[in-house]
C-alpha positions in Angstrom: 103.6 109.5 96.6 100.6 107.3 95.9 97.5 107.2 97.8 94.7 104.6 97.7 91.6 106.3 99.0 88.5 104.3 100.2 85.2 105.9 101.1 84.1 104.1 104.3 81.2 103.9 106.6 83.6 102.7 109.3 87.3 101.6 109.5 89.6 100.5 112.3 93.1 99.3 113.0 94.4 96.8 115.4 98.1 96.2 116.3 98.9 93.1 118.3 95.1 92.6 119.1 94.7 96.2 120.5 92.6 98.8 118.7 94.7 101.8 117.9 92.4 103.7 115.5 88.7 103.8 114.6 86.5 106.1 112.5 82.9 106.3 111.3 81.9 107.9 108.0 84.9 109.1 106.0 88.1 108.0 104.2 90.7 105.2 104.8 93.8 106.5 103.1 96.7 104.1 102.4 99.9 106.1 101.6 102.9 104.7 99.7 106.0 106.8 99.8 109.1 106.9 97.5 112.4 108.5 98.1 111.7 111.3 95.5 108.6 112.5 97.3 108.6 115.9 98.9 106.3 118.7 100.3 104.9 119.6 96.9 103.6 116.1 96.4 102.0 116.2 99.8 100.4 119.6 99.2 99.0 118.4 95.9 97.6 115.1 97.4 96.0 116.6 100.5 94.2 119.4 98.5 93.0 116.9 95.9 91.9 114.3 98.5 90.1 116.8 100.7 88.3 118.5 97.8 87.4 115.3 95.9 83.6 115.1 95.6 83.0 111.4 96.3 80.3 111.5 99.0 76.6 111.4 98.1 74.4 114.5 98.4 70.7 114.4 99.2 69.9 113.3 95.7 72.3 110.4 95.8 74.9 112.1 93.5 78.6 112.0 94.4 78.8 115.8 94.9 80.3 116.3 98.3 83.8 116.2 99.8 85.1 114.9 103.1 85.2 118.6 104.2 81.5 119.1 103.2 80.3 116.1 105.3 82.8 116.7 108.2 84.0 113.2 107.7 86.7 111.4 109.6 90.0 109.9 108.3 92.5 107.2 108.9 95.9 107.4 107.2 98.1 104.3 107.0 101.5 104.0 105.6 101.8 101.2 103.1 105.0 100.6 101.2 103.4 97.8 99.2 101.6 100.4 97.0 104.9 100.8 95.1 105.4 97.2 94.5 107.0 96.2 91.2 105.7 93.0 89.7 107.6 93.3 86.4 109.8 90.2 87.0 109.0 86.9 88.5 106.3 86.3 91.0 107.8 87.9 94.1 107.0 91.7 94.2 110.0 94.1 94.7 109.6 97.0 97.0 112.9 98.7 96.0 111.1 101.9 95.0 109.5 102.4 98.5 111.2 105.0 100.6 113.5 103.8 103.4 112.1 104.5 106.9 114.5 107.4 107.5 112.7 109.3 104.7 109.3 107.7 104.7 108.5 108.4 108.4 109.1 112.1 108.1 107.0 112.4 104.9 104.2 110.3 106.5 104.1 112.5 109.5 104.0 115.6 107.3 101.2 114.1 105.2 99.1 113.4 108.5 99.9 116.9 109.7 98.7 118.6 106.4 95.5 116.6 106.5 94.9 117.6 110.1 95.5 121.2 109.2 93.2 121.1 106.2 90.4 119.3 107.8 90.7 121.2 111.1 90.6 118.0 113.3 92.7 115.2 114.4 93.4 112.4 111.9 93.6 108.7 113.0 96.7 106.8 111.9 98.1 103.3 111.8 101.5 102.5 113.5 104.3 103.0 111.1 106.1 99.7 110.4 103.9 97.6 112.5 101.9 94.6 111.4 98.3 96.0 111.3 94.9 94.4 110.9 92.8 96.9 108.9 89.1 96.5 108.9 86.8 98.6 106.8 83.3 98.8 105.3 83.9 100.3 101.9 80.9 102.5 101.1 79.9 102.1 97.5 82.4 100.6 96.9 84.4 103.7 96.2 88.1 103.3 95.8 90.4 105.9 94.0 94.1 106.0 93.4 96.0 109.3 93.4 99.6 109.4 92.4 101.5 112.7 92.7 103.9 111.6 90.1 101.2 110.8 87.5 98.7 113.7 88.0 96.9 113.1 84.8 96.1 109.6 85.6 
């Protein structure tokens, strides 16, 4: 499982012109899921994301986690995070999990973030065409990959 994490001062998601999710200070997390992903991947990613010190303290040093600042979170499923661009000019998404697998893992990921942060997590709409708006604070953007933990 691959997460693209963006520290945001605000983020929102619209589907068919209607607002479905909106947050203030926190994280926008894009999640790419492959068939081989499992609960262990989710556990590692949730712990790492929630404990990552990427928010600034009173001295302006990135020393605080989303838990420390009581930040908000939106999690969006994004199969394109596993695009292969090895051949040609058209990306291949063959590594991305099929919806039958991806939906359950995505829901489990959201559930684990909810439990860990102790509050509801906003989401996108799985499989929908979404308009994601964000103000990347920093900018701070980090990639976590549960299959490449030393990355």
